N, C-alpha and C positions, 0 to 999 in steps of 0.2 A: 607609590605603586598605583597603577590604574585598576579600576574595577573590571572584573571579567565581564564579557558580553553575556547577557542573560536573555534568552529568546522568549518571546511571548506567545507566538503562534507556531506550532510545530506540526509537521505532517509526517506520519509514520505509515508507509505502505506495508501491508502484511499479506502473505499468501497462504496463511494457515499453518505454516511450519514453525517448529520450535526454533529453528535457526534464524528465521526472520524476526521472531519475537525478541531475540536477544538485543535488538536495537532499542527496545523499550527501556532497558536498564540505564540508558544514558540520559533520559529526560530529566530526572531530578538533579543531575550534575550541571546541566547547561541551560535549563529553563528557569524563568522567574517563578515566584512563589505559587501562583495559581495560573499556570499556562493553559492556553486553549490548544488542545491536542486533537488533530484530525487523524483518525485511524481509517485507512482506505484499503479496501480489498477490491482489486480489479478482477472481474470474472469475464471470461470470453464467451460470446454467444455460442450455443451449440451449432455444430456444423450441419448443413442441410443433408438430408438423406438423399441418396440417388435411387430413383425407382428403376425397376428392370428396364424400362423404356429409355433410360438415360436422362430423364427429366428430374432436376432437383426439386425437392419439396421444401417449403419454408421451414425454418427451425421451429421446433416445438416450443410454444409459449409456456406450456406446463413445465418443461424441463428447465427453461430459463427462470421461471418463477421459483421453482424449487432450489435452484442454484443460488438465487438471490436471497431467499429465505435462510438457507444454511449459512451463507456468508455473513448475513446480518446477525444471526444468532451467535456465530463465532466472535464477531467484532464486539457485540454487546457484552459477552463474557470477559473479553480482554479489557473492555472499557470499565467494567465494574471494579476491577482491581485498581486501575489508575484513579478512578473517581474516589476510591477509599483512601487514596493518598493526597486528596485535595485538588485534583486536576479537573478542569472542565473538558470533558472528552466527548467528541462527536463522531460516532461511527458512520461510515459512508460506503456504500457499495456502488461501484461504477462498472457498467458493462461496456467493454471495448475489446476488440481483438488485438490491440496493441497496448500492452500494459504500460510501457514507458511513456507513450504519448498521453495516455489517460492520467498518469501521475503528474506529468509536466503541466497539462492543461488544468488539472485540479489545483496545483500549487499556484499557478498564475491567477486563476479565478479567485481564489481565497486570499491571495496576498500573503502567503505563509512566509515566516522569517527564516525557517530552517526545515530541511528534509533530513530525517534520520532513517537510514535503511541498512540492512545487512548486505554483506557481499555474497551471501549464499541463501538459498531458499529451496523451493521445490524444483527449480530449474534443472538441476543435474547436468548430464552430459550434453543435452541439446542446447542448454544455455552456453556452455563452453564453446560449442561449435558455431552457434549463430550469434554470439555476443550476448552479454547479460543485460537485463533490464537496468540494473544498477549502473553499469557503464554508460548507457544511454541517458539516464537521468543526470548523472554527474556532468556529462558533456553539454547538456542543454538546459539545465535548471535555471530558473529565474532568481534563485536565491542560493545561499550556501547549502552544501550537502555534507552531512557527516556520515561516513561509511564505517560500519562496525564489522569487524571480523569476528564471526562466531567462534566460541571456544568449544 
């Protein structure tokens, strides 16, 4: 009997939802004893405001800084749980208006062995209409992708 594949470097994209977090439960089953786990939260830059004159203003840096701070605090909370299970966890916030592209670029840059993500998250109906981030990642990933259906 052959040994099962055990992944050393795993990327788990999270959007802050409990549905997306269900992907985390798979790590102990398919990763090596002390895996390197990247938790990535992609945040979108705030949309520019339109002045009454019709001229857009640049996005508020304060709003983006607050978004980034909240996302990092969330990821650190999730990371603490995984670290208590002996995993090397690195939370990372990425700013990009295209979440799938950001996840794919991060995976390629870090040379991850596996991406684990949920089929559902915060996307809701708009994701169904416009196509999901998960589908885009599965189609273009530089490595295997484990897609977890939330219960």
